[in-house]
C-alpha positions as CSV (number, residue, x, y, z in Angstrom):
1,M,95.2,27.2,-143.5
2,A,98.3,26.5,-144.7
3,L,99.9,25.4,-147.8
4,C,103.1,23.4,-148.2
5,E,104.0,24.3,-151.9
6,N,106.6,22.0,-152.3
7,K,104.8,18.9,-151.0
8,N,101.3,19.7,-152.8
9,L,99.6,19.9,-149.4
10,L,96.9,22.1,-148.0
11,F,96.0,22.0,-144.2
12,S,92.5,23.4,-142.6
13,A,92.2,23.9,-139.2
14,G,89.0,23.4,-137.5
15,L,86.9,24.6,-134.8
16,D,86.9,21.2,-133.1
17,G,90.8,21.0,-133.1
18,T,91.4,18.9,-136.0
19,I,93.4,19.6,-138.6
20,H,92.2,18.3,-142.4
21,F,94.9,17.4,-144.8
22,F,94.3,17.9,-148.7
23,D,96.5,17.1,-151.7
24,V,96.2,19.7,-154.1
25,K,98.1,18.5,-156.8
26,D,95.5,16.6,-158.6
27,G,92.5,18.6,-157.4
28,F,91.5,18.9,-154.0
29,K,92.0,15.1,-152.2
30,K,90.9,14.6,-149.0
31,L,93.7,12.8,-147.0
32,E,93.0,11.5,-143.5
33,P,92.8,14.2,-140.7
34,M,94.4,14.4,-137.4
35,E,91.6,14.7,-134.9
36,K,91.7,16.6,-131.7
37,V,94.8,18.0,-131.9
38,H,93.7,20.8,-129.8
39,N,90.8,21.1,-127.0
40,G,88.7,23.4,-129.0
41,E,89.7,25.5,-131.9
42,I,92.6,25.9,-133.6
43,R,93.2,29.7,-134.2
44,C,96.6,29.6,-136.6
45,L,98.4,27.0,-138.5
46,V,101.4,27.3,-140.4
47,C,103.5,24.7,-142.5
48,R,107.4,24.8,-142.5
49,K,108.6,25.4,-146.0
50,D,110.1,21.7,-146.5
51,G,106.4,20.5,-145.0
52,E,107.8,18.4,-142.7
53,Y,106.2,20.0,-139.7
54,L,103.2,22.2,-139.0
55,I,102.8,24.5,-135.9
56,S,99.3,24.9,-134.4
57,G,97.9,27.5,-131.9
58,G,94.8,26.7,-130.0
59,K,92.1,28.6,-127.8
60,D,93.0,25.6,-125.1
61,Q,96.4,28.1,-124.7
62,N,98.8,25.6,-126.2
63,I,101.0,25.7,-129.2
64,H,101.9,22.3,-130.7
65,I,105.0,21.0,-133.1
66,I,103.6,18.4,-135.5
67,D,105.2,15.9,-137.2
68,R,103.0,15.9,-140.4
69,E,104.5,12.4,-141.9
70,R,103.7,10.8,-138.6
71,K,100.9,13.0,-137.4
72,E,102.1,13.4,-134.1
73,I,102.4,16.0,-131.7
74,S,106.3,16.0,-131.1
75,E,106.5,19.0,-128.8
76,T,104.0,21.2,-126.9
77,W,104.3,24.7,-125.3
78,K,101.5,25.8,-123.0
79,L,101.1,29.8,-122.7
80,A,100.7,31.5,-119.6
81,H,97.4,33.2,-120.5
82,D,95.0,33.3,-123.1
83,S,96.2,35.2,-126.1
84,K,95.7,35.8,-129.8
85,Q,98.5,33.8,-131.7
86,T,100.2,34.4,-135.0
87,F,103.0,32.3,-136.5
88,S,105.9,33.2,-138.8
89,I,108.9,31.0,-139.6
90,K,111.9,32.7,-140.5
91,R,114.4,31.5,-142.7
92,E,117.8,31.9,-141.3
93,S,120.8,33.3,-143.6
């Protein structure tokens, strides 16, 4: 799961490669999901602080940069081998 507080959005990663979108401002209103982002389970998901992009890592060894508003993958990195993925977005000072 990833939370973008300033956009009032919650994202949930599915075992089937789908990212589910929720509006948490007035409860948990389910929005249109982004299906088949990965081929198989999504292992990690993080939202950039401004809420414009998501980064997801999947069992398929792909890391995707996702334009949240357009619900499109804007960039993909392929890992050389199967590994565990953890993401952190660091704010530059």
